[in-house]
VEXPAVO-151776 format. One record per residue (C-alpha): x, z, y. Coordinates in steps of 0.2 Angstrom, whole numbers, padded with zeros to 4 digits, always signed. Example, Ala and Ser with C-alpha at 12.3 -4.5 7.8 and 13.67 -1.06 7.14 Angstrom:
BEGIN
+0062+0039-0022/+0068+0036-0005/
//
This chain:
BEGIN
+0203+0159+0229/+0210+0177+0229/+0225+0180+0219/+0224+0195+0207/+0237+0208+0203/+0249+0204+0190/+0250+0216+0175/+0268+0217+0177/+0266+0224+0195/+0253+0236+0188/+0265+0242+0175/+0278+0245+0188/+0266+0254+0199/+0261+0266+0185/+0279+0270+0181/+0283+0273+0199/+0268+0284+0201/+0271+0294+0186/+0289+0298+0192/+0282+0303+0209/+0268+0314+0202/+0282+0323+0191/+0293+0325+0206/+0280+0338+0212/+0280+0347+0195/+0264+0340+0190/+0262+0333+0172/+0248+0321+0167/+0238+0324+0152/+0243+0317+0135/+0231+0302+0134/+0239+0296+0150/+0254+0290+0140/+0245+0282+0126/+0248+0263+0122/+0233+0252+0120/+0236+0253+0102/+0235+0272+0102/+0219+0271+0112/+0211+0260+0099/+0217+0272+0086/+0209+0287+0094/+0194+0278+0101/+0181+0289+0092/+0189+0305+0097/+0192+0298+0114/+0175+0292+0118/+0173+0305+0132/+0189+0298+0141/+0181+0281+0141/+0164+0286+0145/+0170+0297+0160/+0183+0283+0165/+0197+0295+0165/+0214+0288+0167/+0225+0276+0177/+0217+0266+0191/+0227+0254+0202/+0217+0244+0214/+0220+0231+0228/+0201+0231+0231/+0200+0213+0226/+0211+0207+0241/+0227+0203+0232/+0238+0213+0244/+0241+0230+0236/+0255+0234+0247/+0244+0234+0263/+0227+0236+0256/+0227+0247+0240/+0227+0264+0232/+0234+0272+0216/+0222+0284+0207/+0222+0294+0191/+0205+0302+0186/+0209+0319+0177/+0192+0325+0174/+0174+0319+0177/+0156+0324+0172/+0141+0314+0169/+0131+0309+0184/+0115+0311+0175/+0118+0330+0174/+0116+0331+0193/+0097+0330+0191/+0098+0346+0179/+0110+0356+0190/+0119+0361+0174/+0135+0356+0165/+0150+0347+0171/+0145+0343+0189/+0163+0340+0196/+0178+0328+0195/+0196+0328+0199/+0208+0315+0204/+0226+0312+0210/+0229+0298+0223/+0245+0291+0230/+0247+0280+0246/+0262+0273+0255/+0265+0270+0273/+0258+0253+0278/+0245+0254+0264/+0227+0257+0269/+0212+0263+0259/+0197+0253+0267/+0183+0261+0276/+0169+0267+0265/+0157+0281+0261/+0148+0289+0246/+0129+0291+0244/+0131+0306+0231/+0149+0312+0230/+0155+0326+0241/+0174+0327+0241/+0189+0337+0246/+0204+0327+0249/+0220+0337+0249/+0237+0333+0255/+0247+0339+0240/+0264+0334+0247/+0275+0321+0255/+0270+0314+0272/+0256+0316+0284/+0239+0309+0280/+0229+0300+0293/+0210+0299+0291/+0199+0288+0303/+0181+0295+0302/+0164+0290+0307/+0146+0297+0304/+0132+0287+0296/+0117+0281+0307/+0099+0281+0301/+0102+0266+0290/+0118+0272+0282/+0129+0260+0293/+0144+0266+0303/+0138+0275+0318/+0151+0271+0332/+0143+0283+0344/+0140+0300+0335/+0152+0314+0335/+0161+0317+0319/+0159+0334+0311/+0169+0339+0296/+0178+0354+0288/+0197+0356+0286/+0201+0370+0274/+0184+0379+0279/+0187+0376+0298/+0175+0365+0307/+0183+0351+0316/+0174+0339+0329/+0181+0322+0333/+0175+0307+0343/+0168+0292+0332/+0183+0284+0325/+0194+0299+0328/+0210+0301+0319/+0212+0317+0308/+0230+0321+0303/+0233+0332+0288/+0250+0340+0284/+0255+0344+0266/+0244+0358+0261/+0229+0354+0272/+0213+0346+0266/+0197+0339+0273/+0179+0340+0266/+0170+0324+0267/+0151+0325+0264/+0140+0311+0258/+0138+0298+0271/+0154+0301+0281/+0163+0285+0283/+0182+0286+0280/+0198+0276+0278/+0215+0284+0276/+0233+0280+0275/+0251+0289+0274/+0259+0290+0291/+0277+0293+0288/+0281+0295+0269/+0272+0293+0252/+0259+0306+0249/+0252+0314+0233/+0233+0318+0236/+0222+0329+0226/+0203+0325+0226/+0191+0338+0220/+0173+0331+0221/+0155+0330+0214/+0154+0320+0198/+0161+0303+0202/+0153+0286+0199/+0165+0272+0204/+0153+0259+0198/+0139+0263+0210/+0144+0276+0223/+0157+0267+0234/+0149+0259+0249/+0162+0248+0259/+0160+0243+0277/+0166+0226+0272/+0161+0215+0257/+0176+0220+0245/+0177+0225+0227/+0182+0242+0220/+0193+0236+0206/+0208+0223+0205/+0207+0207+0196/+0222+0207+0183/+0233+0193+0179/+0240+0196+0161/+0258+0190+0163/+0264+0204+0151/+0255+0217+0140/+0248+0233+0148/+0259+0248+0148/+0244+0259+0148/+0226+0254+0150/+0217+0255+0167/+0200+0262+0168/+0194+0245+0173/+0201+0239+0156/+0190+0250+0145/+0175+0239+0145/+0185+0224+0139/+0194+0235+0126/+0180+0245+0119/+0165+0233+0119/+0161+0233+0100/
//
């Protein structure tokens, strides 16, 4: 049986991530610092936060090994996926991500979301990239074509794209990618189409999107994966 992440470890990661984000002169929005009780107090006014799943996201992808197979995320803004059909409204999302050397985000793609992933600072980011075949599976023969800051880049299947601070890559729907920090912790920005983490992550291996949490201490702040449990009535 896979061991979950202890809440005490999640709280520790949140504290560390907040300090790392602040070291780049970036301040998270006020709701980031609400306690669970404050979240309940403002639950009516904060319905948009819960519905859009804005906030803290710490995941080991269900594997129980965050240090080697995990990612920190904070969703800053996100629209309604239903608006995509109308072409009007808030059709975009924005996140911050942090990864550490030796920690990989698993190979995955999206059906709907196009995204720019930007190295905002720290070390060099490495992306392993594949195209999709006709069935949507990993194509291990097709050349990879992506844009980096508006410039076309071509790589062999499974080619490694390295991004220095300030550089970015545009990943269209269907482009398989996994990434990691090569030499130092990295703060990434992600600007994308409306994000639906419940349905629009397709992993190459049978893994989960969210961590299973063992409640060994109270949460410092709620994770987006806590919202369903805290706001069901």
